[in-house]
N, C-alpha and C positions, 0 to 999 in steps of 0.2 A: 337132431344133433344139438341144436340150440338149447332144447329143454334138458338134455343130458348134461350140458355144460353148466347150466344154471343149477341143476340138482347137485352136481359135484362141488360147485362153489359153495352152495348152502351147507352141505355136509362138512366140508373143510372148515368153514366158519364156525360151525357148531363144535367141531373137535377142538379148535383153538380156544374157544370160550370155555370149554370144559376141562382144559388142562390144569393140573395141580402141580405146583412146585413145592418141594419140601426142603426145609433147612433146619438144623438143630436149634432148639430153643435154649439160649445160653443164660443161665441164672447168675453165673459167676465164674470163678477160676478154681482150679484144683492144683495144689502144690504137693509134692512129695518131699518130705524132710527126713533125712537119715539122722536118727538120734544116737549120739554116742552114749548118752546116759542110759537109754533103754536098750541099746544095741539092736535096733530094728528101724525099719522105715515107717513113718507115720503119714497118713493121708490127711490133708487139710483142705476143707471146702471153704472158699472165700467169697463172700457177697460184698460188692462195692455199691455205694450210692449211685443213683442214676447219673448225676452230674459230677462224679468223682474227678478231682483235679489234684495234681501234684503240688499246686500252689496253695491248697487248703490243707487243713489237718483234721483228723477224725478220731473220735473215741472208738474203741474196739470192744465188741461183745464176744467173749469166748464161750462157745456152747459145748459142754460135755455131752456125750452121746450125739455127736454132730455129724454122723454119716448121712448120706443122701436118703437112706431108707429109715432113718431115725428122726431126729428133731430139727435138722438143719433147715429144711424147706419151709416148714410152717412158722418157725421162729423168724426167718427172713421176711415172711409175709407180714408178721406183726410189726417188725421194725419198719418196713416200708409204709405200712398203714399209719403208724404213729409219726413218721416223718411227714406224711401228707396232711394229716388231720389234727395233729397235736403239736405241742411245743418241743418235742424231742428233737435233738440235733441229728443231722445226717450222720450215719455211722457205718463202720465196717463190721461184718459178722464173720467170725472164724469158727467153723464147725470142726471139731476134732474127732475124726473117725476112730472107732474102737478097734483094738486088737484083742485085748482081754480086759474088759471093764472091771471084772471082779478082782483081778490082780491089781489094776491101777487105782481103784477107788477105795480100797480097804486098807486100813493100817494094820500093823502087826498085832497078832493075838497069840496068846499061849493056851487058849481054851480049846481042848480037843474037839468039842462039838462044832465049834466055829471052823476049825481047820478041816474037819470032815465035810462040813457044809460047803465051804469054798476052798478046795485044796490048793488053788493057785493064788489065794489071797495074801494080803499083807505087804504089798509093795507100793503103797501110795506115796511113801517118801521119795522114791525114785521118780514117780510121775510128777510130783510137785517140783522136784529139781529140774525135770525136763521142761516144765512150764516156765520156771524162772530163768534158767540159764540158756535155754535153747529156743523155745517157741516164741516167747514175747520178744526177744531181741531179733529173731528172724522176721517176724511180722513187721516190726518197727523199721527194719532195714529194707523190706520189700515194698512197703506202702507208706503213705503220708499220714502218720498217726500223731495224735495229740499228747500221748503219754497217759491218757485216761483209759484204764482197762476195767471191763466188767466181766463177771463170770456167772454162768447159769448152770445149775446142776439139779437133777431130780433123782430121788431114791438113793442109790449108791453114789450117784453124781452129787446129790445134795450132801451126802456124808463127806465126800471129797471137798466140796466147796466150804463146808463147815470146818474141816481140818485146816484148810488154807487160812480161813478167817481167824482161827484160834492160834495158829503157829506163825503165819506170815501175813498179818492183816493188811499191810501196806502194798502187797502184791497187786491187789485190785482195789478200786475205789467204790464199786457197787457190787453187791452180792445178791443174786436172786437164788434163794435156797428153797427148793420145792420138795415137800415130803421127804426130808432127810432120813436116811436109815441109821439113826443114832443108836438103835438097838445093838448094832455091831459090837462085839467084844464086851457084852454085858454093860453097854452104855458107858464104857470107860472114858471116852473122850468127853462126853457130856459132864461126867462127874469132875473132870479136871478143868472145866471152863474158867472158873474163878482163879485157879492157880496159874493157868496159861496166860490169862489176860490181866493179871493183877497190876502190872506196871505199864500196861499199854494204853495209849491214847487213841481211841477210835473215833474221835469227834469229827474227822473229815470224811468218814465212811457213810454210805447209804446201804442199809441191809433190809431186805424184804424176805420174810419167812412165811411160806404157805403150806397148809396141810388140809386134806379133805376130812370133813366130819364123818364121812362114811368109811374112812380107813380104819385099820386096826387101832384100838384104843391106845396102844403103846406109841404108835406114830403120832397121835394127837398130843399125848402127854409129853413126849420127848420134844416135839417142836415148841410147845408152850414153855418147857423147862429151859430150852436154849434161849428163847426170847426173854424170859425172866432173868437169866444169868447175865445177858447182855445189857438189859435195861438197868440192872442193879450196879453196874460198874461206875467207878468214879468219873470216867470219861467215856460214856457210851457213844454209840454211833450217832451221827448228826440227825439222821432219820432212821427209825427202827419201827417196823410194822410186823405184827402177827396177823395173818389172814386165815382164819379157820372157815373153810368154804363149805357151806351147806350144799348137799346134793352131789358132792364130788368124792370120788374114790381114788385109789392109787393109780388106776389106769386112765382115768378121765381128766385128772386135775391140771396137767401141765399147761395146756394152751390158755385156758381161762386164768390160771394163776399168773402167768406172765403178762397177759393182757391187763389184769387188775393192778399188778405191780407197776407197770409202765404208766398206767392211767393215774396212779397215785403220785408218781414222780413228775409226770408231765401232763397236767390237766389240759383239756381241749381249749384251744385259743378261741376267744370270743370274736 
């Protein structure tokens, strides 16, 4: 009987030691914003600094293609890494989940082949209005922000970020433009860069343009043309960099492009 009691106690002890408790791993917060401009609900994924405080104020990085299954998580990882190891300030990341990225990120076109290629396209103006009149004010109202806003976009997202830069440059202070699809509408926006920015003062902005050397030659050419147009302005951005990345293609470039952009802005602290 005594041996049975000892064995039972031992087995119970082993069970207790082997128990596993599970809890959700929380990366941030998720907001649902009803947009009157777009007439739809938009999901926003929000990453806050580890020591977030309402008594401090933080810059905000807005990530296009910012769904959980897109670019939100790995960009948050880069931001956290640069907060820890480099001179980058603590910041808030807002990932904008997509509903129809082709609709939201492309401007109007009259070209039949473009309309056939992206039938829902051409409504970037409404999306930019959503950013300006709804999203940025809501985030500023919900969180302790500094008023410094950044935007990150790749591919069609890079096209959208470029359109904001050319039409409403003061909406953001830092632009991370990766592999922008400036080929859209026969490069019409690229051709109008000088006209759109003729009287603009971009001297307070930081602009980083990246493209992979292994991408389609048109992508490389257009990214370089955007850089040249910006650098030739009377009041160009305060910092302007073109990063043509060896060994990178359209699918592989984003993570390393953002890493190198942040590294150029915020060198490692000695």
